[in-house]
C-alpha positions in Angstrom: -24.4 -34.7 -5.5 -27.7 -32.9 -6.1 -27.3 -31.2 -2.7 -23.9 -29.9 -3.7 -25.3 -28.6 -7.1 -28.1 -26.7 -5.3 -25.9 -25.3 -2.5 -23.2 -24.2 -5.0 -25.7 -22.7 -7.3 -27.3 -20.7 -4.5 -24.0 -19.4 -3.3 -22.9 -18.4 -6.8 -26.2 -16.5 -7.3 -25.9 -14.8 -3.9 -22.5 -13.5 -4.9 -24.1 -11.6 -7.7 -25.9 -9.4 -5.1 -24.5 -7.3 -2.2 -25.0 -10.2 0.2 -22.0 -11.3 2.3 -21.9 -14.5 4.3 -19.3 -13.2 6.8 -19.1 -9.4 6.9 -19.3 -6.6 4.4 -16.1 -6.5 2.3 -14.1 -3.3 2.3 -13.2 -1.8 -1.1 -9.4 -2.0 -1.2 -8.7 -2.7 -4.9 -7.2 0.0 -7.2 -8.5 0.5 -10.7 -7.2 -1.9 -13.2 -6.1 -1.5 -16.8 -8.8 -2.6 -19.3 -6.4 -5.2 -20.8 -5.9 -6.7 -17.4 -9.7 -6.8 -16.8 -10.1 -8.6 -20.1 -7.5 -11.2 -19.3 -9.0 -11.8 -15.9 -12.4 -12.4 -17.5 -10.8 -15.0 -19.8 -9.1 -16.6 -16.8 -12.5 -16.7 -15.0 -14.2 -18.3 -18.0 -11.5 -21.0 -18.1 -12.2 -21.6 -14.4 -15.9 -22.0 -15.0 -15.2 -24.7 -17.6 -12.8 -26.4 -15.2 -15.3 -26.4 -12.4 -18.1 -27.7 -14.6 -15.9 -30.5 -16.0 -14.7 -31.5 -12.5 -17.8 -30.8 -10.5 -18.0 -34.3 -9.2 -14.5 -34.0 -7.8 -15.3 -30.6 -6.2 -18.5 -32.1 -4.8 -16.6 -35.0 -3.2 -14.2 -32.5 -1.4 -17.0 -30.3 -0.3 -18.6 -33.3 1.4 -15.2 -34.3 2.9 -14.8 -31.1 4.7 -15.3 -31.4 8.4 -17.0 -28.1 9.5 -19.4 -25.6 8.1 -16.8 -22.8 8.2 -14.6 -24.8 5.8 -17.5 -25.6 3.5 -18.5 -21.9 3.3 -14.9 -20.9 2.5 -14.8 -23.7 -0.1 -17.9 -22.4 -1.9 -16.8 -18.9 -1.8 -13.3 -19.8 -3.1 -14.9 -21.3 -6.2 -17.2 -18.3 -6.5 -14.2 -16.0 -6.3 -12.5 -18.0 -9.1 -15.5 -17.3 -11.2 -16.5 -13.7 -10.2 -13.2 -12.4 -9.1 -11.7 -12.1 -5.6 -12.5 -8.3 -5.5 -16.2 -9.2 -5.7 -16.3 -12.1 -3.3 -15.5 -12.1 0.4 -13.9 -15.5 1.0 -13.3 -15.4 4.7 -13.3 -12.9 7.6 -9.5 -13.6 8.1 -8.9 -12.3 4.6 -10.2 -8.8 5.4 -6.6 -7.5 6.0 -6.8 -4.1 4.3 -4.8 -2.8 7.3 -1.8 -4.6 5.8 -1.4 -1.4 3.7 -1.5 0.9 6.8 2.2 1.5 7.3 1.7 3.1 10.7 0.9 -0.2 12.4 4.0 -1.9 11.0 6.2 1.1 11.7 5.3 0.7 15.4 7.0 -2.7 15.2 10.2 -1.5 13.6 13.3 -2.5 15.6 15.4 0.2 13.9 15.7 1.9 10.5 17.7 -1.1 9.2 16.5 -2.3 5.8 17.6 -5.1 3.5 17.1 -4.4 -0.2 17.3 -7.6 -2.3 16.7 -5.9 -5.5 12.9 -6.5 -5.6 11.8 -6.2 -2.0 12.8 -3.9 0.8 12.6 -5.8 4.1 12.4 -3.9 7.3 13.7 -5.1 10.6 10.9 -5.9 13.0 10.7 -6.7 16.7 7.7 -8.8 17.4 7.8 -9.0 21.2 4.8 -6.7 21.5 2.6 -9.1 19.5 3.6 -12.2 21.4 6.7 -13.4 19.5 10.0 -12.7 21.3 12.0 -12.5 18.1 13.4 -10.1 15.4 13.0 -10.6 11.7 13.6 -9.0 8.4 10.3 -9.2 6.5 7.8 -7.2 4.4 4.4 -6.2 5.7 2.4 -8.8 4.0 4.6 -11.8 4.8 4.8 -10.6 8.4 1.0 -10.4 8.6 0.5 -13.8 7.1 3.0 -15.6 9.3 2.7 -13.8 12.7 -0.5 -11.7 12.9 -3.2 -13.9 11.2 -1.1 -17.1 11.6 -1.9 -18.7 8.2 -0.5 -22.1 9.3 -2.8 -22.4 12.3 -6.4 -23.5 11.9 -8.6 -22.0 14.6 -12.2 -22.6 13.8 -14.0 -25.4 15.7 -10.7 -27.3 15.9 -7.2 -26.2 16.5 -4.5 -27.4 14.1 -1.1 -25.9 14.8 2.5 -26.6 15.7 2.9 -27.5 19.3 5.7 -27.8 21.9 8.2 -30.5 20.9 6.9 -30.9 17.3 9.2 -31.9 14.5 8.2 -29.7 11.5 8.8 -29.9 7.8 8.8 -26.3 6.5 8.7 -26.8 2.7 9.1 -23.4 0.9 10.8 -21.4 3.6 11.6 -18.2 1.7 13.2 -15.6 4.1 12.8 -17.8 7.2 9.8 -16.0 8.7 7.7 -19.2 8.8 10.7 -21.1 10.2 11.0 -18.7 13.1 7.3 -18.8 13.7 7.4 -22.6 13.9 10.6 -22.6 16.0 8.9 -20.2 18.5 6.0 -22.6 18.7 7.9 -25.9 19.0 10.6 -24.7 21.4 13.9 -26.2 22.3 12.7 -29.8 22.3 11.3 -29.5 18.8 13.0 -29.1 15.4 12.2 -27.3 12.1 13.5 -28.6 8.9 13.3 -25.8 6.3 13.7 -26.2 2.6 14.7 -23.3 0.4 17.1 -23.2 -2.6 17.1 -19.6 -3.8 20.3 -18.0 -2.8 18.9 -14.5 -2.5 16.3 -15.9 0.0 18.8 -18.0 1.8 21.0 -14.9 2.4 18.1 -13.2 4.2 17.1 -16.4 6.0 20.6 -16.7 7.5 20.5 -13.0 8.6 17.2 -13.8 10.4 18.7 -16.8 12.1 21.6 -14.7 13.3 19.1 -12.2 14.8 17.6 -15.0 16.9 20.4 -17.1 18.5 17.9 -18.7 20.9 16.0 -20.2 18.0 18.8 -20.7 15.5 19.7 -24.2 16.7 16.1 -25.4 16.3 16.1 -24.6 12.6 18.0 -26.6 9.9 18.2 -25.3 6.4 18.1 -27.7 3.5 19.0 -26.3 0.0 17.5 -29.1 -2.2 14.0 -28.7 -3.6 11.2 -31.0 -2.4 10.0 -33.3 -5.1 8.3 -36.7 -5.7 11.6 -38.4 -5.8 15.3 -37.8 -5.0 18.3 -37.1 -7.2 16.2 -35.9 -10.2 17.9 -33.0 -12.0 15.6 -30.0 -12.5 16.1 -26.6 -14.1 14.6 -23.6 -12.4 14.0 -20.0 -13.1 13.5 -17.3 -10.6 10.4 -15.2 -10.4 10.7 -12.6 -7.6 10.7 -14.4 -4.3 9.6 -17.7 -5.7 11.6 -20.3 -7.6 9.7 -22.4 -10.2 11.2 -25.7 -11.1 10.5 -27.3 -14.5 11.7 -30.1 -16.9 11.5 -28.0 -20.1 15.1 -27.1 -21.1 13.8 -24.4 -23.5 13.4 -22.0 -20.6 16.3 -19.9 -19.5 17.3 -21.6 -16.3 19.3 -20.0 -13.6 21.0 -23.3 -12.6 20.2 -27.0 -12.2 19.0 -28.4 -8.9 19.0 -31.9 -7.4 15.8 -32.9 -5.8 15.0 -34.7 -2.5 11.8 -36.3 -1.4 10.5 -35.9 2.1 10.5 -39.7 2.5 14.2 -39.9 1.6 15.0 -36.9 3.8 13.4 -38.5 6.8 15.2 -41.8 6.2 18.6 -40.0 5.7 18.1 -38.1 8.9 16.8 -41.2 10.7 14.0 -39.2 12.2 11.8 -40.9 14.7 8.8 -38.7 14.1 7.4 -35.9 12.0 4.5 -34.0 13.6 3.7 -31.2 11.2 4.2 -30.7 7.4 3.8 -27.2 5.9 4.1 -27.0 2.2 4.0 -23.9 -0.1 6.3 -24.8 -3.0 5.0 -22.7 -5.9 2.7 -25.3 -7.5 4.8 -28.4 -6.8 2.7 -29.5 -3.9 1.3 -32.6 -5.6 4.9 -33.7 -6.4 6.0 -32.9 -2.9 3.1 -35.0 -1.4 3.8 -37.9 -3.7 7.3 -38.0 -2.2 5.9 -37.8 1.3 3.5 -40.7 1.3 5.5 -43.1 3.4 6.2 -40.3 6.0 2.5 -39.4 6.2 1.4 -43.0 6.5 4.0 -43.8 9.1 3.9 -40.7 11.3 0.5 -39.2 10.5 1.5 -35.6 10.9 -0.7 -32.6 11.0 -0.8 -31.0 7.5 -1.0 -27.4 6.3 -0.7 -27.5 2.5 -1.2 -24.6 0.0 -3.9 -25.4 -2.6 -4.1 -22.1 -4.4 -1.5 -22.3 -7.2 -3.8 -24.3 -9.5 -7.6 -24.6 -9.2 -7.4 -28.4 -9.6 -5.3 -28.5 -6.4 -8.4 -27.7 -4.5 -9.7 -31.2 -5.1 -6.6 -33.1 -6.1 -4.6 -32.6 -2.9 -7.2 -33.5 -0.3 -8.3 -36.4 -2.5 -4.8 -37.8 -2.6 -4.3 -37.5 1.1 -7.7 -39.1 1.8 -6.7 -42.0 -0.4 -4.3 -43.1 2.4 -7.3 -44.2 4.5 -5.8 -42.7 7.7 -9.0 -41.0 8.9 -7.7 -37.5 8.3 -10.2 -34.7 9.0 -10.0 -31.9 6.5 -10.5 -28.1 6.9 -9.9 -25.1 4.6 -9.1 -21.5 5.3 -8.1 -18.5 3.2 -5.8 -15.7 4.3 -5.6 -13.1 1.6 -7.8 -10.7 -0.4 -6.7 -12.3 -3.6 -6.1 -15.8 -5.0 -3.1 -16.7 -2.9 -2.8 -18.2 0.6 -5.5 -20.8 0.6 -4.5 -23.6 3.1 -5.8 -27.1 3.4 -5.4 -28.3 7.0 -5.6 -32.0 7.9 -5.4 -33.8 11.2 -6.1 -37.3 12.5 -8.2 -36.8 15.7 -7.4 -38.3 19.1 -5.4 -41.5 19.0 -3.2 -42.1 16.0 -3.8 -45.2 13.9 -1.4 -48.1 14.7 
């Protein structure tokens, strides 16, 4: 515990000075409104209090991480939560200022076709030149995360990724870009089970499937939200691309949804294996994992779970998975210049436990 206190303290202090663990961070942030700056400072103060109160939990997860790279990312994630992501360089992968350079993405355009869903304008890309023989409607950032920096592939000291023949749970599929990424990886002998319930996203998802008939049969769309149990009625409201589910009837819900757990889905489908679970479901990851316990224990899949929606998820999610006593090894990476896209990777090495 003392070792963690000292290491964390040193890292926090180092972030106050122009010292970068990885490389010098480029200045890519625009000027902010004074009110936004004030609110961010309040948010950071709240994070400081949360970190102090739960320091023992953070310390346990730090010690649980398998490699030095993950431990560095972990420390700097907490630093960024305190000092702001514009002041802390979390990981070298996160240095993606070129996302805003349209010339690179324009070179990937398949045509001038655009889908305008009211909030986002999605261009049609052909990704053959970057190693993915597929076409997809997407925006620059999502394309970069899925296909260029491959946020669901851990590549430091150990490789954790979807492989040929894998059966994949794609929880939080949005426009289908991650589904196509996984389908390209797993091939015709694999399967991708994608979960997405927002109709505006599903419409684009289906367009993307029709663009890729060679991958279409690998992907199965499921319109029920992942939850800790099945057949629970939830309200939801729509916030841009994401859909947030909640129990509070006071909010203005778009419609009601009927949930399904991963465990029940696997049983209903009579699946003989699950090899990889990706989960980015707008803060409902803990509930999703509660409903996947039997599947994880039985099939021991590789995991890629988002842990950025709430600061407590940074320790709650790995702690819960570790409680299964399956000898999972844990890694963390961060893929954006802001708070989003922190992924916990977990894998059971070598022979699976019988």
